TIRO-226962 format. One record per residue (C-alpha): residue in three letters; z, y, x; chain. Coordinates in pm, whole numbers, plus 50000, padded with zeros to 5 digits. Each point is the difference from the previous one (the first is absolute). Layout:
N
+-----+-------+-------+-------+---+
|   r |    zz |    yy |    xx | c |
+-----+-------+-------+-------+---+
| Ala |     Z |     Y |     X | A |
...
+-----+-------+-------+-------+---+
This chain:
230
+-----+-------+-------+-------+---+
|   r |    zz |    yy |    xx | c |
+-----+-------+-------+-------+---+
| Met | 65951 | 82519 | 50422 | A |
| Asp | 49731 | 50185 | 50224 | A |
| Thr | 50245 | 50223 | 50135 | A |
| Ile | 50238 | 49717 | 50028 | A |
| Ala | 49709 | 49813 | 50196 | A |
| Arg | 49937 | 50279 | 50207 | A |
| Arg | 50348 | 50062 | 50116 | A |
| Leu | 50036 | 49646 | 50089 | A |
| Tyr | 49688 | 50003 | 50191 | A |
| Ser | 50164 | 50288 | 50200 | A |
| Tyr | 50269 | 49771 | 50099 | A |
| Arg | 49746 | 49709 | 50108 | A |
| Pro | 50090 | 50048 | 50379 | A |
| Tyr | 50382 | 49960 | 49948 | A |
| Leu | 49974 | 49717 | 49747 | A |
| Leu | 49749 | 49797 | 50231 | A |
| Ser | 50283 | 50068 | 50270 | A |
| Leu | 50281 | 49839 | 49790 | A |
| Ile | 49792 | 49693 | 49930 | A |
| His | 49756 | 49937 | 50302 | A |
| Pro | 50171 | 49793 | 50245 | A |
| Asp | 49873 | 50222 | 50296 | A |
| Gly | 50069 | 50335 | 49804 | A |
| Ile | 50279 | 50198 | 50152 | A |
| Gly | 50179 | 49777 | 50182 | A |
| Ala | 50324 | 49795 | 49927 | A |
| Lys | 50126 | 50242 | 49808 | A |
| Ala | 49749 | 49985 | 49751 | A |
| Lys | 50008 | 49618 | 49943 | A |
| Met | 50346 | 50053 | 49922 | A |
| Thr | 49928 | 50245 | 49725 | A |
| Arg | 49677 | 49871 | 49867 | A |
| His | 50222 | 49848 | 49690 | A |
| Ala | 50050 | 50367 | 49903 | A |
| Leu | 49621 | 50008 | 49884 | A |
| Pro | 50087 | 49916 | 49636 | A |
| Leu | 50261 | 50276 | 49983 | A |
| Leu | 49766 | 50233 | 50179 | A |
| Leu | 49713 | 49940 | 49745 | A |
| Ala | 50223 | 50044 | 49703 | A |
| Ala | 50145 | 50326 | 50124 | A |
| Cys | 49647 | 50126 | 50043 | A |
| Ile | 49910 | 49909 | 49659 | A |
| Leu | 50319 | 50148 | 49819 | A |
| Ser | 49948 | 50329 | 50169 | A |
| Phe | 49713 | 50041 | 49762 | A |
| Ile | 50167 | 49894 | 49701 | A |
| Pro | 50144 | 50321 | 49846 | A |
| Ala | 50370 | 49986 | 49935 | A |
| Thr | 50138 | 49959 | 49661 | A |
| Gly | 50352 | 50029 | 49859 | A |
| Arg | 50159 | 50173 | 50313 | A |
| Ala | 50281 | 50229 | 49941 | A |
| Gly | 49805 | 50272 | 50099 | A |
| Asp | 49795 | 49947 | 49691 | A |
| Cys | 50280 | 50029 | 49806 | A |
| Thr | 50098 | 50366 | 49901 | A |
| Ile | 50127 | 50168 | 49701 | A |
| His | 49653 | 50124 | 49934 | A |
| Thr | 49909 | 49607 | 49987 | A |
| Leu | 50271 | 49843 | 49837 | A |
| Ser | 49722 | 49720 | 49931 | A |
| Glu | 50009 | 49895 | 50325 | A |
| Cys | 50382 | 49964 | 50042 | A |
| Arg | 50127 | 49645 | 49958 | A |
| Asn | 50343 | 50091 | 50016 | A |
| Thr | 50249 | 50261 | 50043 | A |
| Asn | 50020 | 49961 | 50390 | A |
| Arg | 49624 | 50097 | 50039 | A |
| Leu | 50067 | 50279 | 49815 | A |
| Met | 50306 | 50131 | 50174 | A |
| Trp | 49778 | 50020 | 50315 | A |
| Asp | 49807 | 50266 | 49856 | A |
| Pro | 50100 | 50345 | 50149 | A |
| Ala | 49868 | 50146 | 49715 | A |
| Phe | 50223 | 49795 | 49764 | A |
| Arg | 50280 | 50117 | 50230 | A |
| Glu | 49909 | 50391 | 49937 | A |
| Ala | 49996 | 49929 | 49642 | A |
| Arg | 50350 | 49845 | 49982 | A |
| Glu | 50128 | 50270 | 50205 | A |
| Ala | 49847 | 50276 | 49772 | A |
| Phe | 50119 | 49834 | 49688 | A |
| Ile | 50360 | 49862 | 50124 | A |
| Gly | 50067 | 50296 | 50236 | A |
| Asp | 50356 | 49984 | 50224 | A |
| Arg | 50253 | 49952 | 49725 | A |
| Pro | 50326 | 49849 | 50063 | A |
| Ala | 50077 | 49629 | 49865 | A |
| Gly | 50261 | 49724 | 50013 | A |
| Trp | 49810 | 49717 | 49871 | A |
| Leu | 49951 | 49764 | 50285 | A |
| Tyr | 50270 | 50154 | 50221 | A |
| Glu | 50212 | 50351 | 50013 | A |
| Asn | 49865 | 50334 | 50145 | A |
| Gly | 49626 | 49900 | 49958 | A |
| Thr | 49685 | 50172 | 49843 | A |
| Met | 49814 | 49921 | 49723 | A |
| Leu | 49670 | 49955 | 50195 | A |
| Gly | 50191 | 49774 | 50304 | A |
| Gln | 50118 | 49756 | 49728 | A |
| Val | 49688 | 49966 | 49779 | A |
| Asn | 49820 | 49921 | 50342 | A |
| Thr | 50262 | 49727 | 50058 | A |
| Val | 49930 | 49819 | 49692 | A |
| Leu | 49646 | 50047 | 50008 | A |
| Gly | 49974 | 49886 | 50366 | A |
| Gly | 50093 | 49641 | 49966 | A |
| Pro | 49862 | 49659 | 49861 | A |
| Pro | 49737 | 50147 | 49784 | A |
| Asp | 49855 | 49904 | 49646 | A |
| Glu | 49643 | 50003 | 49885 | A |
| Pro | 49903 | 50310 | 49789 | A |
| Val | 50017 | 49969 | 49629 | A |
| Tyr | 49777 | 50187 | 49807 | A |
| Phe | 50066 | 50125 | 49629 | A |
| Ser | 49936 | 50246 | 49747 | A |
| Asp | 49662 | 50149 | 50044 | A |
| Asn | 50029 | 50139 | 50326 | A |
| Leu | 50342 | 49931 | 50159 | A |
| Val | 50101 | 49790 | 50265 | A |
| Arg | 50353 | 49860 | 50164 | A |
| Phe | 50070 | 49930 | 50364 | A |
| Ser | 50338 | 49865 | 50050 | A |
| Ala | 50190 | 49842 | 50298 | A |
| Cys | 50331 | 49913 | 50096 | A |
| Arg | 50232 | 50116 | 50270 | A |
| Pro | 49980 | 49788 | 50320 | A |
| His | 50296 | 49750 | 50021 | A |
| Ser | 50145 | 50102 | 49678 | A |
| Cys | 49759 | 49919 | 49720 | A |
| Asp | 50181 | 50080 | 49730 | A |
| Glu | 49937 | 50345 | 50043 | A |
| Lys | 49647 | 50104 | 49888 | A |
| Gly | 49769 | 50284 | 49989 | A |
| Ala | 49700 | 50060 | 49775 | A |
| Val | 49725 | 50276 | 49979 | A |
| Val | 49797 | 50079 | 49759 | A |
| Leu | 49653 | 50184 | 50055 | A |
| Thr | 49702 | 50069 | 49809 | A |
| Thr | 49688 | 49837 | 50116 | A |
| Asp | 49878 | 50304 | 50118 | A |
| Gly | 50326 | 50006 | 50235 | A |
| Glu | 50224 | 50250 | 49850 | A |
| Ile | 50379 | 49917 | 49983 | A |
| Val | 50137 | 49976 | 49645 | A |
| Ala | 50340 | 49812 | 50092 | A |
| Val | 50215 | 49850 | 50223 | A |
| Gly | 50270 | 49747 | 49945 | A |
| Val | 50290 | 49897 | 50226 | A |
| Leu | 50181 | 49685 | 49874 | A |
| His | 50356 | 50005 | 50160 | A |
| Phe | 50372 | 49959 | 50040 | A |
| Asp | 50113 | 50371 | 50020 | A |
| Asn | 50241 | 50008 | 50282 | A |
| Ser | 50155 | 50362 | 49888 | A |
| Arg | 50106 | 49828 | 49688 | A |
| Thr | 50213 | 49699 | 49867 | A |
| Arg | 49815 | 49731 | 50171 | A |
| Ser | 50022 | 49798 | 49698 | A |
| Gly | 49736 | 49754 | 50114 | A |
| His | 49748 | 50052 | 49728 | A |
| Pro | 49660 | 50156 | 50094 | A |
| Met | 49927 | 50359 | 49906 | A |
| Leu | 49643 | 50157 | 49966 | A |
| Thr | 49919 | 50357 | 50096 | A |
| Ile | 49687 | 50145 | 49907 | A |
| Leu | 49841 | 50289 | 50171 | A |
| Thr | 49734 | 50217 | 49849 | A |
| Arg | 49866 | 50344 | 50027 | A |
| Lys | 49910 | 50085 | 49605 | A |
| Arg | 50118 | 49814 | 49719 | A |
| Asp | 49684 | 49959 | 49800 | A |
| Asp | 49831 | 49696 | 49818 | A |
| Arg | 49850 | 49859 | 50302 | A |
| Phe | 50343 | 50001 | 50165 | A |
| Gln | 50125 | 49803 | 49668 | A |
| Glu | 49755 | 49749 | 50060 | A |
| Ala | 50125 | 49972 | 50387 | A |
| Ala | 50358 | 50007 | 49897 | A |
| Asp | 49972 | 49722 | 49743 | A |
| His | 49801 | 49777 | 50250 | A |
| Leu | 50274 | 50057 | 50250 | A |
| Ile | 50298 | 49895 | 49772 | A |
| Ala | 49803 | 49694 | 49894 | A |
| Trp | 49981 | 49936 | 50374 | A |
| Tyr | 50352 | 50084 | 50042 | A |
| Glu | 50104 | 49770 | 49715 | A |
| Met | 49755 | 49704 | 50109 | A |
| Val | 50150 | 49997 | 50388 | A |
| Thr | 50357 | 49989 | 49832 | A |
| Thr | 49898 | 49719 | 49770 | A |
| Asp | 49854 | 49820 | 50276 | A |
| Tyr | 50320 | 50015 | 50207 | A |
| Asn | 50212 | 49908 | 49730 | A |
| Asn | 49792 | 49689 | 49929 | A |
| Trp | 50008 | 49905 | 50352 | A |
| Gln | 50384 | 50026 | 49986 | A |
| Lys | 50027 | 49806 | 49691 | A |
| Glu | 49772 | 49710 | 50155 | A |
| Ser | 50169 | 49992 | 50335 | A |
| Tyr | 50376 | 50045 | 49901 | A |
| Gly | 49996 | 49851 | 49632 | A |
| Leu | 50111 | 50362 | 49870 | A |
| Ser | 49987 | 50041 | 49634 | A |
| Asp | 49842 | 50286 | 49807 | A |
| Thr | 50318 | 50174 | 49958 | A |
| Ser | 50118 | 49978 | 50387 | A |
| Asp | 50150 | 50325 | 50111 | A |
| Glu | 49787 | 49903 | 50340 | A |
| Leu | 49683 | 50078 | 49840 | A |
| Arg | 49839 | 50308 | 50057 | A |
| Lys | 49970 | 50269 | 49713 | A |
| Thr | 49762 | 50289 | 49951 | A |
| Ser | 50068 | 50388 | 49898 | A |
| Asp | 49824 | 50274 | 49904 | A |
| Pro | 49784 | 50160 | 50302 | A |
| Glu | 50111 | 50326 | 50192 | A |
| Ile | 49687 | 50247 | 49933 | A |
| Val | 49987 | 50254 | 50274 | A |
| Leu | 49761 | 50298 | 49951 | A |
| Leu | 49870 | 50112 | 50323 | A |
| Ala | 49955 | 50354 | 49909 | A |
| Gly | 49925 | 50284 | 50233 | A |
| Thr | 49863 | 49964 | 50353 | A |
| Pro | 50045 | 49681 | 50189 | A |
| Asp | 50288 | 50148 | 50217 | A |
| Ser | 50213 | 50126 | 49712 | A |
| Gln | 50271 | 49807 | 49805 | A |
| Pro | 49935 | 49828 | 49711 | A |
+-----+-------+-------+-------+---+
């Protein structure tokens, strides 16, 4: 508070000019109502900022309130590039790359992080203007990517209208299995929520062909260097 008081005192001539009728002329009289805003700005300039996007990084995941905050982190971008590489994919559109399409589904309306197991956390989001297509990344709480999931309707296949889940990983170990089980449960939850909405909105029965069905996920092992083909 002493620091704030000293700063305010240094502004004293200008503050007085805003409120004194003989201050710096008619312009000062017109702007004297800005005093409360100026006082607030002076005080807030000394309050440490918390919860900013810059505080959320792949190394400080507890500071990340949602996936959007994490996506702004340059270190997380570099980690995605190293994990996924530049392989081709046609999940959202043909002739795309895995990295580009993962960025698309993680770059839209975000979810809050979900912590599970001993030290794993899921960050998820959906594609802008097409929220049926979703993405998720599972990391350790230390910031290591374990798996990436993409919920999509594959343009290069039969276009059945049923959602598919593709899971990307670099190592099929016990930790990956925990991540994969969680991503499958997330995929099933998302599909069930959509079907419940369909039934409530349109009166569909549980056996309606309009309801979406889940299937076994496709698991892609990203072996080799990031720019090699799976």
